[in-house]
N, C-alpha and C positions, 0 to 999 in steps of 0.2 A: 754234788756239783763240782765239776773240775775247775780248778783255778787256772785261768789262762790270761795272758796280757790283754788289755783293752786299748785299742787305738782311739784316743779321744776324737781325733779328726774324723775317723770312720763313724764313730758313735754320733757325733754332731751331724754328720751328713745323712744319717738314717731317719731323721724327722725334721719337720718344718714348723711345727706349732710353737707359738711364742708363749712364754710363762707357763710351760708344761714340762717340768723336769723329768729326766730319765735317770734311773738308778744304774750306775755303771760298776759299782763295787760296794762291798760292805767291809767295815773295819770295826771289829767288836760289835757294839750295839748301834753303830752309826751307818748311815747311808752316805755314799759319795754320789752326788747327783750332778748332772750337767743340764743346762737349760740355755735356750736362745731367748733373748729378751729385747724389747724395744717399746718405747712409750713408758707409761706409768703402771706400776703394780697397784696395790691397795695399802693404805695405812693399816698396820697390824702389830700385834705383840705376841711374842712367845714367852709365856710366864715362867717356864721351867727350864729353858735351854738357851744357850748362846747360839748364834747363827754365823757360820763362817762363809765368806764370799771370796773367790779368787777369779779375777777377770782373765780369761783365756784369750779373748780377742774383742776389741772395741773399747767402750768406756761405760762404766756403771756409776751412777749417782745414787747415794743412799741418804734420803732425808731422815733426820733424827729429831725426835722430840725428847729433850733431856731436861733435867731440873733447871739448868741454866738458860734454857730456851731452845729454839729450833736452830739446826745447822744442817748443812749438806756436806757429806764426804764425797769427794770425787776420786774414783779409782780408774786410772788408766790401765791399759793392757799390762799384765804381769803383776798387778797390785792385789794385795789381800787385805781384808778387814773383817773384824769380828764385831757383830752387834751384840752387846751384852743382854742377857735375859732380862725381861721386863721393860726393855726400851722400845717405845713405839717407833716404828720405822716404815719407810716406803721406798723400795728400790725403784729406780727409773733409769732409762737410757735414751739419749738423744739419737742414737744410731743402733743398728742391729748389732748385738753384743752376745758373746758366748761366755757363760760363767760356770764355775764349779762351786758346789755347795757341800758343806759337811754338816749333817744334822742327825740327831738320834732317829733311828728307824721309827716310822709312824708319825713323824712330825708333819703337821699340815702346812702347806705353802701359805696359808692365810692366817696362821698362828692360832692362838687361843681366843683372841678377841680381835675384831676387825671392823672396818667400815663395810658398807655394802659392796659386795664383790662384783666388779664389772664383768661383762660377758667375755672379754678377752683374757681374763685371768682364770686359769685352771685351778680350782680348789681341790688339791690332791695330796696324797702322801708320797707321790712319785710313781712313775710308770716303769715297768720292766723294759729294758732295752731289747728291741727285737731285731 
């Protein structure tokens, strides 16, 4: 596989599905994924990995259930946040938003444990960029 630069703008323009990440690169044993999101994802937990979020465009909210209680982290464009492994969380966005995720290859978008997955959420380990 030849290593070539990837235009994130072009990659984002190549699909329209929400909550359905595309794999744009690999770094060691990690996937670099991009996704378009709007509305709510599903409450879920990754038992064995942290999850890194970077907001490329728009605004992402991440609801967290932590030992001290629930809180919401608000990420405006250009902001990054890591959800620690084992933390129940639910990404959501009030507007159409583009995000970049960094997760170990094979990590499910709905984690190891989750609520019932709504129809608008793609339970996947990421799709190849076409």
